[in-house]
C-alpha positions in Angstrom: -252.9 -47.9 -115.8 -252.7 -47.3 -112.2 -253.8 -48.7 -108.9 -254.2 -46.6 -105.9 -254.2 -48.0 -102.4 -255.6 -46.4 -99.5 -254.2 -47.3 -95.5 -257.8 -46.7 -93.7 -255.9 -47.4 -90.2 -255.0 -51.0 -88.6 -256.0 -53.6 -91.3 -258.0 -51.6 -93.5 -257.1 -51.0 -97.2 -259.1 -49.1 -99.7 -257.5 -50.2 -103.3 -259.0 -48.7 -106.3 -258.0 -50.9 -109.7 -257.2 -49.4 -113.3 -260.2 -49.9 -114.2 -262.0 -47.9 -111.2 -263.0 -50.4 -109.3 -263.1 -50.0 -105.5 -262.3 -53.1 -103.7 -262.6 -52.6 -99.8 -260.4 -55.3 -97.4 -261.0 -55.9 -94.1 -263.6 -53.2 -92.9 -263.3 -52.0 -89.4 -264.0 -48.1 -90.4 -266.7 -46.6 -87.3 -265.0 -48.0 -84.3 -261.4 -47.6 -85.5 -259.2 -44.9 -84.5 -256.8 -44.4 -86.8 -259.5 -44.2 -89.6 -259.8 -40.7 -90.5 -263.2 -38.7 -90.3 -263.4 -38.1 -93.4 -263.5 -41.8 -94.6 -266.0 -43.1 -91.6 -268.4 -43.1 -94.5 -267.7 -45.6 -97.3 -269.5 -44.3 -100.5 -268.9 -46.7 -103.3 -267.9 -50.6 -102.9 -267.4 -52.9 -105.8 -266.0 -55.6 -103.7 -265.2 -56.3 -100.0 -262.8 -58.7 -98.8 -262.5 -60.3 -95.0 -259.8 -62.0 -93.9 -261.1 -63.4 -90.6 -263.6 -62.6 -88.4 -262.5 -61.0 -85.8 -264.4 -58.1 -84.4 -261.3 -55.2 -86.0 -261.4 -56.6 -89.5 -265.4 -57.3 -90.2 -266.3 -54.8 -87.9 -268.8 -52.3 -90.6 -269.0 -55.6 -92.9 -272.8 -56.0 -92.6 -273.3 -52.6 -92.9 -272.2 -51.9 -95.7 -272.9 -55.0 -97.1 -276.7 -54.2 -96.3 -275.9 -50.7 -98.0 -273.9 -50.7 -100.7 -274.4 -54.7 -101.8 -271.3 -55.2 -103.0 -270.1 -59.1 -104.2 -268.6 -60.3 -100.9 -265.6 -62.2 -100.8 -264.9 -64.0 -98.0 -264.0 -67.5 -96.9 -266.9 -70.4 -97.0 -268.2 -70.1 -93.3 -267.6 -66.6 -92.7 -269.0 -65.2 -96.5 -272.5 -67.6 -96.1 -272.7 -65.7 -92.4 -272.7 -62.5 -94.0 -275.1 -63.7 -96.5 -277.2 -64.4 -93.7 -277.4 -60.8 -92.3 -277.6 -59.7 -95.7 -275.3 -59.4 -98.0 -277.1 -60.2 -101.6 -273.8 -61.2 -103.3 -271.6 -63.9 -101.8 -268.5 -65.1 -103.3 -267.3 -68.0 -100.8 -263.7 -69.8 -101.7 -261.3 -71.6 -100.1 -257.3 -71.4 -99.9 -255.9 -71.9 -103.1 -259.0 -71.0 -105.2 -258.5 -68.6 -107.3 -261.9 -66.6 -108.7 -261.9 -63.6 -110.9 -264.4 -60.7 -109.3 -264.5 -56.6 -111.4 -261.8 -57.4 -113.3 -259.0 -59.2 -110.8 -258.4 -62.3 -109.7 -258.3 -62.8 -106.4 -256.8 -65.7 -104.9 -256.9 -67.1 -101.4 -253.4 -67.7 -99.3 -252.8 -68.9 -96.1 -252.6 -66.9 -93.1 -251.9 -68.6 -89.0 -254.0 -66.9 -86.8 -257.7 -67.6 -85.0 -261.1 -67.0 -86.7 -264.7 -66.1 -85.2 -267.4 -63.6 -84.8 -268.0 -62.2 -81.3 -272.0 -63.0 -80.3 -273.9 -60.5 -78.8 -273.8 -62.8 -75.5 -269.8 -63.2 -75.3 -269.9 -66.7 -77.4 -267.8 -67.2 -80.4 -269.7 -68.0 -84.3 -267.7 -70.0 -85.8 -266.2 -68.2 -88.9 -263.7 -70.9 -90.6 -259.3 -70.5 -90.8 -258.2 -66.9 -91.0 -256.7 -66.7 -94.7 -255.0 -63.7 -97.0 -255.2 -62.9 -99.9 -253.3 -62.3 -103.4 -254.9 -59.6 -105.9 -253.7 -59.7 -109.4 -254.6 -56.6 -111.1 -255.3 -55.9 -115.3 -252.5 -54.4 -115.4 -250.1 -57.6 -114.3 -249.3 -56.0 -110.4 -250.2 -58.4 -107.6 -250.6 -57.3 -104.0 -250.9 -59.8 -101.1 -252.8 -58.6 -98.5 -251.5 -61.0 -95.6 -254.5 -60.8 -93.1 -253.7 -61.1 -89.1 -250.9 -63.7 -89.4 -247.7 -64.9 -88.2 -244.5 -66.2 -90.4 -245.1 -69.3 -91.6 -242.7 -70.9 -94.1 -245.0 -71.3 -96.9 -244.2 -68.1 -97.4 -242.1 -68.6 -99.7 -244.7 -70.8 -101.8 -246.1 -67.1 -101.4 -243.3 -66.5 -104.1 -243.3 -68.5 -105.9 -246.3 -69.0 -107.2 -247.9 -65.7 -107.0 -244.7 -63.5 -106.9 -246.4 -60.3 -105.0 -245.1 -57.6 -105.9 -246.4 -55.9 -102.8 -246.9 -57.2 -99.7 -248.8 -55.5 -97.0 -248.3 -57.1 -93.9 -248.8 -56.7 -89.9 -246.1 -55.5 -87.7 -247.4 -54.8 -84.3 -246.6 -57.9 -82.6 -248.6 -59.9 -79.6 -251.8 -60.7 -81.9 -249.3 -61.2 -85.0 -246.2 -61.2 -86.1 -244.0 -58.5 -84.9 -240.6 -57.0 -86.4 -238.3 -60.3 -85.9 -241.0 -62.3 -88.0 -242.2 -59.6 -90.7 -238.4 -59.4 -91.2 -237.7 -62.8 -92.2 -241.3 -62.8 -94.5 -239.4 -60.6 -96.1 -236.7 -62.7 -96.5 -239.7 -65.4 -98.2 -242.0 -63.6 -99.8 -239.0 -60.5 -101.7 -241.7 -58.2 -102.4 -241.2 -54.9 -104.2 -243.0 -52.8 -101.9 -243.5 -53.3 -98.2 -246.6 -51.8 -96.6 -246.8 -52.2 -92.9 -250.1 -52.4 -90.9 -251.5 -53.6 -87.4 -249.4 -51.8 -85.6 -250.4 -48.6 -83.2 -253.6 -48.6 -83.1 -253.6 -49.5 -79.4 -250.5 -49.7 -76.8 -249.9 -53.6 -77.3 -249.6 -53.2 -80.9 -246.4 -51.9 -80.5 -244.0 -52.9 -83.6 -242.4 -50.1 -84.3 -242.4 -50.3 -88.7 -239.1 -47.8 -89.1 -237.4 -50.9 -88.0 -237.8 -52.7 -91.2 -235.5 -49.6 -92.4 -232.5 -52.4 -92.5 -234.7 -55.4 -94.2 -235.3 -53.0 -96.2 -232.1 -51.9 -97.5 -230.5 -55.7 -97.5 -233.4 -57.0 -99.8 -233.8 -53.8 -102.0 -237.7 -53.5 -101.6 -239.3 -49.8 -100.9 -240.9 -49.7 -97.3 -244.1 -47.9 -97.7 -245.4 -46.0 -94.2 -248.6 -44.9 -95.3 -250.5 -42.3 -93.8 -254.2 -43.2 -93.1 -256.9 -41.3 -95.5 -253.8 -40.5 -98.0 -254.0 -42.0 -101.4 -251.2 -43.8 -102.9 -250.3 -44.0 -106.7 -249.0 -47.9 -107.4 -248.1 -48.2 -111.3 -244.3 -50.2 -112.0 -242.9 -46.9 -112.0 -243.2 -46.4 -108.5 -241.5 -50.2 -107.8 -238.4 -51.3 -107.0 -236.7 -53.0 -110.3 -235.1 -56.4 -109.0 
């Protein structure tokens, strides 16, 4: 039973569960310069997850909700806002909570970042706090999408409580943690695979995933530098033995 992970550029990921359910995280697609043209239109989304309200994370959430009607997971305020925009199946939650959706246990965890939805007049709508997610699949594998964050000491608690096999971490710097902080996050989380995200989309996001190679050797994890649009298979065999 395999999981398939496709990076759509920036922080957007499509994850296919062993049962074939499609989970889409941080759906910024149309305006995302790193998203391949072949991925600009999502044909199926069973579950949509948003880590916070910034446009480069929820940019296409409303249109996807209106067209495909997925179950929508987000912190209470953000999920409720999406409900007001046409999402029919919202499943709001808050940090520390777990719910099972489409056969996957979804736990909302902490992140350190701002969150707000930019209105047409340039003002911001309160969108709750930023968060991350730990997804536990039916085959036992656990994937942590950190959202936009810097490193924080309670990542050690995420390791101790949830023990994610895969950590998807921002490394771009400026708006999130850079390489120095990401290295420390790896030491706290101790995953078996690290997937860098939120880098290179714009010049200001200057973090280079290659700079994580030394800590990957030190901690004995695999560093997966994904290519946008290419589907990667994840099974226990692909994970570094600990």
